[in-house]
C-alpha positions, -999 to 999 in steps of 0.1 A, spaced: 412 123 -570 415 148 -551 387 167 -560 369 127 -554 380 128 -520 365 163 -513 329 151 -527 329 117 -508 336 136 -477 312 160 -485 292 134 -490 295 120 -460 289 154 -437 254 155 -452 243 120 -444 258 124 -409 240 156 -402 206 140 -418 204 108 -396 230 121 -365 214 94 -340 220 62 -362 255 75 -374 265 77 -336 284 110 -336 276 120 -302 306 138 -283 323 108 -267 314 80 -246 281 85 -220 292 90 -184 268 61 -176 266 26 -192 244 10 -170 215 -18 -157 193 -21 -134 201 -57 -122 173 -57 -90 165 -91 -101 200 -107 -100 198 -119 -62 170 -137 -63 174 -151 -93 213 -161 -77 192 -177 -50 172 -199 -74 200 -212 -95 202 -188 -121 226 -187 -141 248 -165 -168 270 -169 -193 293 -145 -213 293 -139 -249 313 -171 -255 291 -189 -233 312 -194 -207 297 -191 -172 302 -163 -147 293 -139 -126 265 -114 -143 281 -84 -127 316 -97 -142 299 -102 -178 287 -63 -174 319 -44 -164 339 -66 -184 315 -59 -213 323 -20 -206 290 -12 -184 302 9 -158 267 17 -138 245 -3 -120 210 0 -107 192 -13 -72 151 -11 -63 143 -6 -29 117 -17 -12 100 -18 25 88 -49 33 80 -69 5 59 -107 7 92 -121 -10 118 -109 15 138 -101 -16 148 -58 -30 155 -49 4 184 -36 21 198 -67 26 201 -75 -12 214 -39 -18 243 -42 6 255 -77 -10 253 -68 -41 266 -34 -39 295 -46 -27 300 -67 -58 296 -44 -80 319 -16 -56 347 -45 -63 348 -42 -92 346 -11 -100 310 -2 -111 288 28 -97 256 25 -79 224 44 -82 197 31 -55 161 33 -64 137 41 -34 106 25 -44 86 37 -9 63 6 -8 62 -29 -2 53 -39 -42 56 -20 -74 57 18 -73 47 34 -109 25 60 -122 -7 36 -122 6 27 -82 22 46 -53 11 24 -25 21 29 7 38 -1 25 18 -10 55 37 -4 81 33 32 70 -6 34 63 -18 46 93 5 73 99 -6 108 99 17 130 78 40 143 96 54 105 104 53 96 72 72 124 67 99 107 90 96 75 78 107 86 45 132 100 61 147 69 82 143 44 57 159 62 29 190 72 55 192 37 70 196 23 39 220 46 21 238 52 58 242 13 57 260 15 21 279 42 33 297 24 64 305 -6 46 326 18 20 293 11 -12 283 44 -9 255 56 -35 265 74 -63 229 86 -78 193 80 -55 165 77 -67 140 99 -45 108 76 -57 105 55 -89 80 70 -117 66 96 -97 40 114 -124 12 115 -101 34 116 -70 46 93 -47 28 76 -16 -9 80 -21 -32 102 -13 -6 119 10 23 126 -11 -4 128 -46 6 155 -65 -27 170 -66 -19 185 -36 18 193 -46 26 204 -12 29 168 4 47 151 -28 67 186 -21 69 178 16 76 140 15 102 141 -16 122 168 8 125 140 33 141 119 12 163 141 -3 173 153 31 184 119 36 208 119 8 224 147 19 232 142 46 245 105 43 269 116 13 266 154 0 284 139 -34 253 115 -41 233 128 -65 197 128 -60 171 121 -90 139 128 -102 124 100 -117 91 98 -143 77 80 -166 69 85 -205 95 100 -220 82 112 -252 56 130 -230 65 172 -228 37 183 -219 40 164 -187 73 172 -180 67 207 -183 39 201 -157 59 186 -132 87 203 -137 77 239 -134 55 221 -108 83 209 -89 99 244 -89 71 266 -82 72 243 -49 108 247 -43 119 204 -45 149 202 -50 172 175 -69 199 173 -94 190 152 -124 159 145 -144 152 109 -147 128 93 -174 118 60 -184 115 57 -221 102 23 -238 91 31 -272 66 9 -277 47 33 -250 65 62 -248 61 78 -280 86 85 -312 125 86 -305 122 117 -325 97 128 -292 117 114 -268 153 132 -286 131 165 -282 120 160 -244 153 159 -232 167 185 -255 137 204 -238 139 197 -202 175 192 -199 176 233 -210 150 246 -197 156 234 -159 194 238 -165 194 198 -149 217 167 -171 189 140 -179 194 102 -171 176 78 -190 163 52 -155 147 25 -176 144 18 -214 146 -20 -224 136 -38 -256 131 -76 -268 155 -100 -287 127 -123 -290 91 -130 -294 97 -164 -282 88 -169 -242 109 -191 -217 91 -193 -181 56 -199 -198 41 -166 -183 26 -142 -213 57 -118 -223 44 -80 -219 58 -70 -250 47 -95 -284 49 -78 -314 75 -92 -337 84 -57 -347 73 -32 -311 89 0 -330 85 3 -366 124 -3 -375 134 -26 -354 128 -61 -353 124 -81 -316 158 -99 -331 195 -100 -306 199 -69 -338 172 -52 -336 176 -52 -297 210 -40 -303 200 -11 -329 174 4 -308 192 5 -277 223 19 -293 198 46 -311 187 54 -278 224 60 -262 230 81 -291 198 106 -286 209 113 -251 243 117 -261 235 143 -281 215 164 -256 235 199 -254 257 208 -238 274 174 -225 239 174 -204 229 139 -217 246 110 -187 234 81 -202 207 51 -196 200 23 -180 188 -15 -192 159 -25 -172 156 -57 -163 190 -70 -174 189 -98 -152 155 -108 -153 161 -144 -171 133 -167 -175 141 -186 -138 117 -204 -117 103 -185 -89 115 -154 -99 78 -140 -112 65 -111 -112 40 -109 -83 61 -112 -49 35 -125 -31 33 -158 -57 62 -170 -65 40 -190 -96 41 -159 -112 69 -153 -143 81 -118 -151 68 -111 -189 103 -98 -192 128 -121 -199 128 -115 -235 135 -78 -229 170 -92 -203 205 -88 -219 207 -123 -217 193 -151 -243 170 -180 -231 208 -200 -231 216 -173 -209 245 -159 -229 251 -123 -230 237 -111 -260 250 -85 -284 233 -53 -272 250 -59 -237 286 -51 -255 267 -21 -277 255 -2 -243 293 -9 -227 304 9 -257 285 35 -248 
């Protein structure tokens, strides 16, 4: 009997070593178990509802907190057409979140609309500014939002200076075709963050989380320019950004190469191929990543795998992950285009609440972290 038990234990050890991500053998719970909920304020204003796993209607923030999430992420636009994702909503949602013990990541887009690798458009009010004035505008805007949070007792715990800045920010001035401009604008944001709170961590965020060549090129240049930051942030969408193995290799490499902790500030996966708002979904495949169907179980398994990969980053440098956009359900009027209330969002099949507004199993999976 003893020999059989020993053999079984050895077999279990071999299986765990061969499949560490699936086995969930990382060292402890993730520090960050988060969700981007930038859409929540507008959803609620338009009548959006959220229910827990038992179907009881409640506050989405409380439902997420009770499931084990401990962090939220909120984006900030400068002067968006619909008046949402501004300081006003950030302050209101942050107050609610902090009252529940949740921590806060603020994501500055430095735009009136979406900023990502394909577009980093200046806010209209900043369009004609000479460079020195533009740099001051970055500082002033960053300071204004963060200081307002501090004064209401909800200081940001982490701050992104820019969103998916693969090609820089505030084009053309901050394009990294001229790294000096990129460095100066990022430096202005960093200085504003630290002036409000030296304890707040500054995140620099790129997309394409499986592209190690991109990350080495970008952060090597950042080092050469003396760009300051505390944490490397990544977007990783498995249907766009390479294999899970490439993602894992990149995470491990950049954490070691730059000596910084890493956090996945955006990831997601569909729980269905269905549609709930008569607007085409962005991801429609029945199996967007091999082995992980677009079902509630597939969503849970894929996000758990991403969490395990982050947890396994050597030396405890894998902080955690945020799903994007957890509360962006199919609420009429809460669409992709802030200038067009008739637009849908194309993402409701990747939220953490189903088409009946009920919390999906992935919410509890992430909460267990």
